[in-house]
C-alpha positions in Angstrom: 74.0 127.0 146.1 74.0 125.3 149.5 75.8 122.1 150.6 72.7 119.9 150.7 72.0 120.5 147.1 75.4 119.0 146.3 75.0 116.0 148.6 74.0 113.1 146.5 73.5 110.8 149.5 71.1 113.3 151.1 69.2 113.6 147.8 69.1 109.9 147.3 67.6 109.4 150.7 64.9 111.9 149.9 64.2 110.1 146.6 63.9 106.7 148.3 61.8 108.1 151.1 59.1 109.3 148.6 59.6 106.9 145.7 59.2 103.1 146.0 58.4 102.2 142.4 61.4 100.5 140.7 60.5 102.1 137.4 60.3 105.6 138.9 63.7 105.1 140.7 65.3 104.0 137.4 63.7 106.9 135.6 65.3 109.3 138.2 68.7 107.5 137.7 68.3 107.7 133.9 67.6 111.4 133.8 70.4 112.0 136.3 72.8 110.1 134.0 71.9 112.3 131.1 72.0 115.6 133.0 75.3 114.7 134.7 76.8 114.0 131.3 75.6 117.4 130.1 77.1 119.1 133.2 80.5 117.6 132.2 80.0 118.7 128.6 79.2 122.3 129.6 81.8 122.4 132.5 79.1 122.8 135.1 78.7 121.5 138.7 78.0 117.8 138.1 76.8 117.1 141.7 74.4 120.0 141.7 73.0 119.3 138.2 72.8 115.5 139.0 70.9 116.1 142.2 68.3 118.4 140.5 67.7 115.6 138.0 67.6 112.9 140.7 64.9 114.8 142.6 62.9 116.2 139.6 60.1 113.6 140.0 60.6 112.4 143.6 57.1 113.5 144.6 55.3 112.0 141.6 54.5 108.7 143.2 52.7 110.3 146.1 51.4 113.4 144.3 50.9 112.5 140.6 48.3 115.1 139.5 49.1 118.3 137.7 47.6 120.1 140.8 50.2 118.4 143.0 53.4 117.6 141.1 55.9 119.2 141.2 54.3 121.8 143.6 54.2 119.5 146.6 57.8 118.4 145.9 58.9 122.0 145.8 57.3 122.6 149.2 58.9 119.5 150.7 62.4 120.5 149.3 61.9 124.0 150.7 61.2 122.6 154.2 64.3 120.4 153.9 66.5 123.5 153.1 66.9 123.5 149.4 67.4 126.9 147.8 65.0 128.6 145.4 67.1 128.0 142.2 67.2 124.2 142.8 63.4 124.1 143.4 62.6 126.5 140.5 64.6 124.4 138.1 62.6 121.3 139.1 59.4 123.3 138.8 60.3 124.4 135.2 60.5 120.8 133.9 56.6 120.7 133.9 55.3 123.1 131.2 52.0 123.6 133.1 53.7 125.3 136.0 54.5 128.3 133.8 58.0 128.6 135.3 60.4 129.6 132.5 63.4 127.5 131.6 65.8 130.4 131.8 69.0 128.6 132.7 71.1 126.0 130.9 70.3 123.4 133.7 66.5 124.0 133.3 66.7 123.4 129.6 68.9 120.3 130.0 66.5 118.8 132.6 63.5 119.4 130.4 65.3 118.0 127.3 66.5 114.8 129.1 63.3 114.0 131.1 61.0 112.5 128.5 63.8 111.4 126.3 65.4 109.2 129.0 62.1 107.6 129.6 61.6 107.0 125.9 65.1 105.5 125.4 64.4 103.2 128.3 61.1 102.0 126.6 63.0 101.5 123.3 65.6 99.4 125.2 62.9 97.1 126.6 61.7 96.1 123.1 65.2 95.3 121.8 65.9 91.5 121.5 68.3 91.4 124.4 66.7 94.3 126.3 70.1 96.0 126.3 70.8 99.7 125.8 73.9 98.5 123.8 71.5 97.6 121.0 69.8 101.0 120.9 70.6 103.3 118.0 69.4 106.8 117.2 67.5 105.5 114.1 65.6 103.0 116.2 64.6 105.7 118.7 63.5 108.1 115.9 61.5 105.3 114.3 59.7 104.6 117.6 59.0 108.3 118.1 56.9 108.1 114.9 54.9 105.2 116.3 52.1 106.9 118.3 51.0 103.6 119.8 54.5 102.9 121.3 55.1 104.3 124.8 52.0 106.4 124.5 52.5 108.2 127.8 55.7 109.8 126.6 55.2 113.4 125.3 56.9 113.5 121.9 56.4 117.2 121.6 58.5 117.7 124.8 61.3 115.6 123.3 61.4 117.7 120.1 61.0 121.0 122.1 63.7 120.0 124.6 66.3 119.5 121.9 65.2 122.7 120.2 65.5 124.7 123.5 68.9 123.3 124.0 70.0 124.2 120.5 71.2 120.7 119.8 70.1 118.7 116.8 67.7 115.9 117.8 69.9 113.1 116.5 72.9 114.4 118.5 70.9 114.8 121.7 69.5 111.3 121.4 73.0 109.9 120.9 74.3 111.9 123.8 71.6 110.5 126.1 72.1 106.9 124.9 75.8 107.2 125.6 75.2 108.7 129.0 72.7 105.9 129.9 75.1 103.2 128.7 77.7 104.4 131.3 75.1 103.6 134.0 73.4 100.6 132.4 73.8 98.4 135.5 71.9 100.7 137.9 69.4 101.4 135.1 68.8 97.7 134.5 69.5 98.2 130.8 
């Protein structure tokens, strides 16, 4: 683990260099919120875990295809001096890369990625568009509605909780709570 992988300002600058979409920036912050909370829960390095989450999709805006993302991002991070484990963890969040999720961090990143996006979508349809109004039951109800947030891969949400070994309801609540703590930066 090198120092740049623990430097949030350095990582944030990379994120903002490659990502200009407000929704993609907020997605990065939402996933970071959830992953950092899990780092605390599991007594792991919060800065390192948070930065992996912050940068997991940094290349997506410029390289959105499965042939490019997250491969191009991994190449860019290698050029910038990030170690292999940092890059491998990011690669593992996309099933199609074939990179196994063989660490707790890789499992957490995968489990939080689609769910954070889905919780954000659920928040936007609440009367006051506030995450304070979001409950596990409303998230689960929307998960069953195939027309709602169609781009979110529900199988990844279920699979993520399963790989973590945490019941889905508990995982959803944990992520809602983590996102509530950062609701201002998330715009929720």
